[in-house]
N, C-alpha and C positions, 0 to 999 in steps of 0.2 A: 327139627330135622336131626336125624342121627348123624354123628360125625362120620361114620362109616360110609354113608351115602354121599357125603360131600366130595370125596375123592373122585367119584364117578360123574359128578355134575358137569365138569368142564364148562360149558356155557349155558346150561339150562337146568332148571330145577322142576321137579314134579312132586306134588304132595301125594303121599301114599296113603293117607288116612281117609281119603274121600273115595267114593265109589269109582270103579274103573271108567265108567262112561263119563264121569265129570272131571277126570284127571286131565291136566293140560301141562305143557311145558312152558315155563315162563323164563325167557332169556334173562341172564344177568351178565353184567359187564365183567371183563377180566379183572378190573380194579376191585369190584365187589367180591369176586371169587378169591382174589388174593387176600383181601381183608378177612374173609371168613376162614381161610386157611391159617392166617396168622392167629386168629382167635382160637383155633384148635390147638395151637402150639405143639404140634406133633402127636397129639392124642388120636388114637384110632377108634376108641370106644366111647360110649356115652352120648349125651345130647349136646348139640351146638349151643343151645341156650338153656342150660339146666335150671330148675327151680325146685328147691326142696319142699316148698309149700304146695306145688301143683300136684294134682291127682296122678297125672301121668309121668311126673318127674321132670317135665320140661315146659317152657312157655308155649302157649298157643296163641297169645295175643301180645302186642306191645303197646296197648292203649294206655296203660298206667305210665309207662316210661315216656310215651309221647306227651302226655299231659304235663308231666314234670319238666321235660325239656322245653315245652311251649311256655310254661310259666317262667322258668329261669331265663328264657330268651326275651321275655316281655311281650310275647305275641298275643293277639286277642284270643279270648276263649272261644270265639266262633270258628276259629281255624281248627279243623278236625283232620285227623289222619286220612280220612276218606278223600279229602281234597287232593291228596297226592295221586290217587287213582285216576281222577279226572285229568290232572296235569299229565300223567303218563299217557293216558289214552289220546289226549290231544297231541302231545309231542310225537308219539309213535305214528299217528296218522299223518301229521304234517311232514314228518321226515320221510315216510315211505309212500304215502298215498294209497296204501294197501289196506282197505277196510276189512277184507277177509282175514288178514293176519292179525289185525287189532282185535277183531271179534274172537278169534281163536285164543290169543294170549289172555284176553280178559274173561274168557269163559262164556261168551254170549252166543246164543243161538238165533237171536232175532236182530236184524239190522237196526230196528228202531231203538233197541236197548243201547247198542254201540253208538248210535248217533247222538244220544244224550251226553256222551262223553266228549263229543267233538265241539270244541270252542274255537272255530277257525277265526283267524284275524282277517280283516278286510285287506290287509297288506298283500296277502298272497293273491287275492282276486285282482287287486289293482296292478300287481306285477304281471299277471297273466294278460290283462288288457293292454298294458304298455308294450309287452313283448309282441303281442299280436299286431299292434299298431306299427311297431318298428318294421315288422316283416311286410305288411301290406300297404303302408302309406309312407313310403320313403320321402316323398316330396314335402311332407308336413313335419318331418322329424326335427327340423331346426326352428320351428315356431316357438315363440315364447310370449308371455304377456308383457306388454310394455308399461 
């Protein structure tokens, strides 16, 4: 991403190197935006992540940096950066319950694709059942196993 585009991001980012039909806005937190602004250190031109060896003059992937960080942290080799995408999809869906938003942010056009990213815990289902029981069976609320 060019530094000049970062100032206009506010809370969303859109990759401009992909076709218009495939572009999407991916929300970023204020914390991330602040970290990226600090990284720029007042620069208005150039790339956010420059790379003198890259053909375009900037990084297009962070796979190598992730592998190095994973190794330094002593994490298993089976842990891949793509796992974070699944974690994000699951967390976004659990927090919002809005599958259409998750599909949009992740660039999916088919619900089945988005559902692969959903790893719901049974805790939320259990909580829904308990809440329903509290509303509809008040006489049983005080029961417990002896």
